[in-house]
Every structure is written in structure tokens, then in C-alpha cells.
N, C-alpha and C positions, 0 to 999 in steps of 0.2 A: 839721377835726375828725380826730384821729389814731386810727384802729381798731386797728393793729396796728405794733409797733416792736420791733426786734430789732438788736443789734450784729451786725457782721460775724462775729465768734467765735461768736454765737449761732446765727446762721443757717448756719454750717459745722460746727456741732458734732456733729452726726450723722455726717457724713464723716469728721471727724476721729477721733470714736470708732471707726469702722469700720476706718480705717486702723491705728489704735492696737493694735486688736484682733487685726487680721491680723498685724502685727509681733510682737506678744507671743506668739501661737500660732505663728508660723512659728519664731521665734527658740528658745522653750520646746521645741518638738520636736526642733530641733536639738541643744539642750542636752542632753535626754533621751538623744539618740541617742549623743553623745559622752561623757557622764560617767557613765552609769549600766552601761553594758555592761562585763562583764568578759572578758579575752581568750579564757578557755576557752569562754564560752557565746556565741560568735558566731553570729547568724542572719543570713545574708547577704541572703535575700530580704526578709525584715522589715525589715533596716536599709535595703535600698535603698528599698522603699516608704515608711518613714517619711522619708528624706532627701528623696524626691521629693515628698511631699506638703508638707514643710517648704519646700522651694525654691519649690513652687508658692503656697503661702501668701504667701511674701515677694514673689515675682513680683507677685501681685495686689495686695498692699500697696503696693508702689512704683508700680504703673499707677495706682491709686486716688489716691495722693498727687499725681502728676503732673497728672491730669485736675482734681482739686481745686484744685491751684495755678493750673492754666492758666485755669480759670474765676474764681478770684480776682483773678489778674493782670490780666484784660481788663477788670476794672472793673464798677461796676454801672451800671444803665441805670435812667432814669425815665420813665415813659408815662403819659400821661393817657388815660384809657379810660372807657368807659361800659359798665356790668354788663348783658349782655343776657340771660344765663341762668345760674341757679344748678342744679347738679346734684348729687344725693346719689346714690351708686351704692354697690352691695354685690358685692364681688368675693371670691373664695375666696383665702385667704391661708393656704396649708398645709392643715392639717385644719381650719381654723376660717374663718368668714366676717368680712369687714373693710368698714366703710364707709368710702369716699372722697367728700369734700366738694370739689367744684370750681365755678369760677365762669368762665364765658366772656366775654370781654370785647372791645371793638374800640375802635379808634381811629379808625375809617374807613376805613383802608387794610388793616390787618392784624387777625386775630384772635389773643388771647393766652388761653391757660387756665391760671388759677392754680389749683394744689392748696393748701387750706387746712384748718386745725384747725377743729373744729366750733363753737367759741366765737366766732372770727373770721368763719367762714361764716355764722352766725346774723346777724352785724351789717351784712353786705353786703345791700343792696337792690338789686332789678332796676330797671333804667331811671335809676339814680343815676350819677353819675361820681364817679371815684376817682383819685388819683395813686399807682400801685405803682412801688416802687423794688425792683429784684431784681438778681441777678446771673444773666445768661443762661447756660446749659449751654454748655459750649464741648468737645465730644468731642476725644479724643485726636487723631486723625488728620483732623478736620474740614476743614482747609485742603486736604488732599491728596486726599480721598476724594469729596468733594461736587463735582459739576461745575458749572460756571457756567450758569446758565440764563436765558433771555430773558423768562421769566416771573417775576416777584417771588413768593417764598413767601407765601402766604396765612396760615400759622400760624407764630408764632415759639415756639421753646421756651423757656419761663421756668424760672427755677431757684430760687436760694435768696432769699426774700423777706425785705428788711429794713424795709420801711416801706409803710404802706398809709394813704392819707389821703383823707378825702371832701372832694371839690371841688364847685364849682358848675359845671353843663354850659356 
């Protein structure tokens, strides 16, 4: 029984929106910097600050695009797990409070924590088995920064979920 399904584009849509927003904001600031200034009214410090902020936004856009592409390029992963615990936690999001819904699962060797939307979270039952298909997060410098360990990692970072199916245990 399928509980949640999304295409790859749907799963990555939040990141793609963020990347587009950063590029539009960065390029828009650069256009404002070069197209609206008259030669007589030069404000060197203001122009330098606006140029720096534009460059920073474009840099973050490029880095976000690289990380998102790297995550997508590594492909999806499917795990068959048993739901151990459902968590509803309230966290501070700026001036407001947000509720996050998570499901802790295990395949017997590792634990996986999946962040879900409220309606999907309501459908997940503790002690039931599920098949999750997701794109694992792949940080930008993961291959260079993470040292090889003789102990296997007990938790795996989960990313963009594309499919959740209920299966037998």
C-alpha cells in the first residue's frame, strides 16, 4: 500500500526554488547596481556593499546547486525498515513556533529518521514495516572531510523522500 509518492522533481522542488530565488536576487541586485546609477551620484561604499551581497547570494546559489545536483546524481536508495517511534516536536522558527513530524525507523543495523508532512506522518504506524525510497544527503565535501571509521555509523542522513510503501514485516 502506497502512503506517499512524489517524482524526483517534486522531491527536489524546495531546493530548486531556493536556488532560483538566490540567483534571481543576486542577479537582480547586480542589475540594480549597474543599470540605475548615474555617473554623478556614485556612492562607492554602498555600491561595494551591494556588489558584495550580490556576489555572496550568487555564491550560495552555486553551492546549493552543486550540493543538490550531487545528491541527485548519487541516486536514490530504498530501505525496508520498521517504524520504532513517531515524534512530534515543536521548534522555534524565527519569531514563530513550527511543528516537525519525524519517524525513527530501523532495518536492524542502522537507524533512519525521516521528516514527514503531517498527513503522511498520521498514516505511519509504530511497529509496522515500510519501504522508504529517498535520496540520501550528500554534503559538498563529504568525501574529503569525513574520516574513515572502523565503527559503522548507526544513523544515516535521509534526504528527499520519493516513495513510502507499507510492507509486511
